[in-house]
N, C-alpha and C positions, 0 to 999 in steps of 0.2 A: 562287754561283748563286742569283738571287733568286726568292723563293717569292710568287707571286702568288693569294691566295685568291679571286679574281672568274674566274680561268681555270683548265683543265685542259690539262697537256702531252699531245702526241700526235706524234711524229715531227716535231719542229721547230715545230710550230704550237701555240699558245696560244689554245685555243678558250674562249669566254666561256660561264661557267653563265648558262642560261637559253635558249639555243640550243636548238630542238627537236630531236629526232632525226631527223626528215626534213631539217632544215638542215645539222645535222653529216654526214649520210649525202651529202650535195650536194657539201660541202665535201672529204670524202674519198674521192671516188667514183674518184680516180686511184691510191688506195691499194691495196695487196693485202688483198684479204679473205677471212675464213674463214667457214663454215657458221654462223648464228649458233645460240644456247643456245635452249632451250624456256625458259616463263615471259613475263617481260614482253617486249615487243619490243627486239630489241636488235641491235647491230653490232658484228661481231669485225673487228678489222683488226690486220694483223702490225705490230708495234712492236719497236724493237731495245733501247730503252732509256727509261727514266723517272725523272729527280732523279738520274740518274748510274747507276743500277744497270741490270744488263743484264735486257733482258727478251726476251719471245717474242710477246705480242700481248697488245691492249686490246679490253675488252670496253665500249660504252657502253648503258646502260640507261635506259628512260623507260616510263610507266604507258601510253603509246601514241605511235604514230608522230608524232602532232601537239603532243604534249606534250613540256615540256622533259628533257631529259637530266638525271637525279637521281644517278645511280650510274655511277661509271667504275673498272674493276678493269685491274690489270696482272699479267700472269703472270710472275713471275720466274724467270729462266733458271736451270736447276741447274748449282752449280759441279763440278768434278770431285771425285769421291770423299766427295760428300753423303752422310751417314748417316742424315738425319732425327732428329738430336738437338737438343732445346732451345739447346743452348750455341752451334749453330752460326747462331743467329739473330743474333749480334752482326754478322755480316759484312752484315746489312742493316740493323738496329736503329741501330747507330753512324752511320753515313752520314746516315740519316733524322734522328736526334738532333741532329747537326750542322746540318743545316738546318733543322729544327722545334723543337728544344728537347728538354727532357725529356719523354717521354710521360707521359701522363696516368694511363695503365693499363699495365703489361709482367707479363706471367704466364707462366710455365712450366707444361705440363700433362703430368703425368707417370704419371697413373691408369694403373694395372695394364692391359696389354691396348690402349693408347693408342699403338700402334705402326702402320707402313705408311702409302703415301701417301693413303689415305683419310681418315687423322685428321690433326688439327692439333695440333702439339705445344707451340706457341709464339705467345702472340698479344700485340700492343702496340698503342696507340691514341694518336694526339696530336688535339688540336683546334686548326683553324687558322682562325680567324674562323669564320663560319657553314659551313665544310666540316670534316668527321670525315674524318681519315686512318686508316687500320688496317692491319696487318700481320699476316700470318697464315704460320706456318712449317710445312709438311707433315711428316708422320713417314715419308716416301720420296721418291722421284722420282715424279712424276705424268707420265706420257706425254699429251700433248696435241698436236692439229693443228698448232699451231705451233712445238711442239717440247719436250722436257723441261724440266718446271718443278719448283722446290721450294719456293716461298712465292707467295703474292698480296699484292698491295697495291691497297687499297680506298679510293676516294674518294666520299664519300657529301655532296651537296649540301643541306642542312637547312633554307635558308631558303625554307620551304614557302609562305609568305604570299606572297613576291614571285613564286616559281614559278607559283602560282595566278592572279595577279591577271589576266592575260588571261581567263581562263575563268570567274573568280568573277564579272566583271562581266555575263556572258551569262546565268550562272546565277541571278543577282539580278535581272536582266531579267525572265527567265521567272517567277520566283518571285513578284514585283510583280504580274505579271500574272494570276496565280492567286489572289494576295491581294485584287486589285480585283473578281473576281467570286466568290470564295468564299461571301460574304454571300448572293449570290442563288442559291445552290445548293439543291436539294432536300434535304431531309434524307438524310444519308449511310447506307448498309448499314453497321450496325458488326459486326464479327466479335471474339469475347473467346478469346485464345489464352492457353495454360497456360504459356507462355514468356514472359518479358520479351522485348520487341525492341528493342535496343540499336542508339541511333543511329549513321548510318556513322561511323568516322573511322580513322584510321592508327594503329596501336599504334607507340610507339616504345620498345622494349625498352632501348636504351642509354641513354635519359633518365632522371633521379633519380625522375619520376612517369612510369610506361610508357603511360599513355593521356591525355598532356594535353589531346587534342583531345577527349576525353569531356567535359571542364569547360569550357573555353573556347571559348565561342559561334565567334567568327571564325574560329580556327584549325580548329574541326570542317567550318565551312562551306568554308574553304579545302581542306580535304582532300576534300571530297565533290567539289568543282570539280576538283580537280588529278586525282584518281585513279578517279574516276567519269564517265560521261556519262549526261546525261538524269536526275539524280538532283538534286531541289529542295527548299528550305526547305518545311515543310508551312505553309500558311495560319493566321494566328493563332486564327482561329475555332475552326478543328479543333484545333489543339494543346489549346486550352481545354478542347475537349469529350472529346478521347481520353485514357485511361492509357497506361503504357509496354507493357500487357498488349493492347492494342486496336488493330485495323488496320480502316481505312474505306474503302469502295470508294463513290464518288461521280461523277456527272455534272456536267462542266465547263461551266458556263453560257457560251452562245454560240459553242461549240465541238461538234463531231462527235467528242468523246473523252470517255473516262471517265480517272479518275485512282484510285490505291491510295495510302492515307497510313498511314505509322505516326506517333506524335506529333510527329516532328520531320522525317520524309524523306517525300517525294512522288515518285511515279512515274508520268508520262503514258502512258497504254496507246494509243501511236500503233500504225499498222499493222504497223511493222517491229519493234515491241518483242519480244523473244525472250519466250516464256513455258513455264515447265515444273514441273510438280509432281513432286516426288522423293519417293519412299515408301521407307524404308531399314527393312527388317523384323529384328526381333531374331537378332543372329548372337553375334558376341564382343563386340558392344555392344547396348545396349536399344534401339536402334531411333529414328527420328524422322521429321519429316514436314519436307522444305522446299520452300518456293515461290518459284521466282525469275521476277521480271519486270522482265525489262532487268537493271539493276545493282542494284534492289532485293531484297534477299535476306530473305526471311522463315523461321522457324522455330519447329516446336512438337512436342510430344510424340508419341509413336507412336501411334497410334488415337485422337486426339484430332480432331474432327469440323470445326474453325475452318477450317484451309488448304483440305482439300478442298470444303468448302461454298464458301470464296471464289472457289476455282478455276470451280467451277460456275456462280456469279454472274456470273463474268468472262465466260464463254462465253454465259450467257443476255442479257447487257445488251450486248456488244460483237458477239457473233456468232462470235468466234473461239474454237475449241478449245484447251484448254490440256493438253498431251501431259502422259503419267503415265509416269513411269519407275519401275519395282519393283526393287530391288537388296537385298542383305544388308549389315546394318552389320557391315562387318568392319574 
């Protein structure tokens, strides 16, 4: 069997990485489907085999319906008499090794109490170009809608720069438009927070450096375009003015719109931008404030004045109320 790192297999089809979830759904509309999981938008399809291994279903996941599929997982059918022991992983790992070569990592998990179908007792990982392949063997037979399963096979397309390209161009065009008028803007209202505001990026916990997008500008911008909507690069004038502990509210010249900017991330407060101030009161945790403006999330210490003041200023200048939610920090 030939393995192609530019596609993923599903019921005899070779679907190319870069296909959006909507496009994949259209191609698979004749396939038997199962109810989707929570979390990212996803498509569950009955699947009887993958790479020659018996399977029950496949799950395609993307950050949004119009974004590329980045993760495909396959539920591997439970063999007769499966006991959930690490040594049983060989029946999946060896065929995969024959196809993909020696795994980059392989580990049995035998800690006390790590038994039962909700636990993972063995993991292995291969790297196939820019696609990571992972195997997880469960500590028992898991009941699933597609049938009983004993392991999972996971494909992760890691070429985020390519995946983000169609959306990065649009984000850069909007950022350039904001850059062009920012120098004409009146002085912004600046709010000093107690917590440092980290620029948006998507952590990679399997990478040698878990946060490569924090330091690499192009990758950070790609993450923002791929995983978020309506979040743009802050104009350079404001970048120079703001510290990582400051947030600015400013009127966009030439538009009936206001914007909120951290040092590197900016969101336009257009009429359908979701707004919410969340106050988590001390309970098990110490509490905090969170202000959610579309895909821009700001956080600060419990009792600090900055985010409630920013929410009030948004209402004052845009006429839009910012709903407040109170809860306990459990």
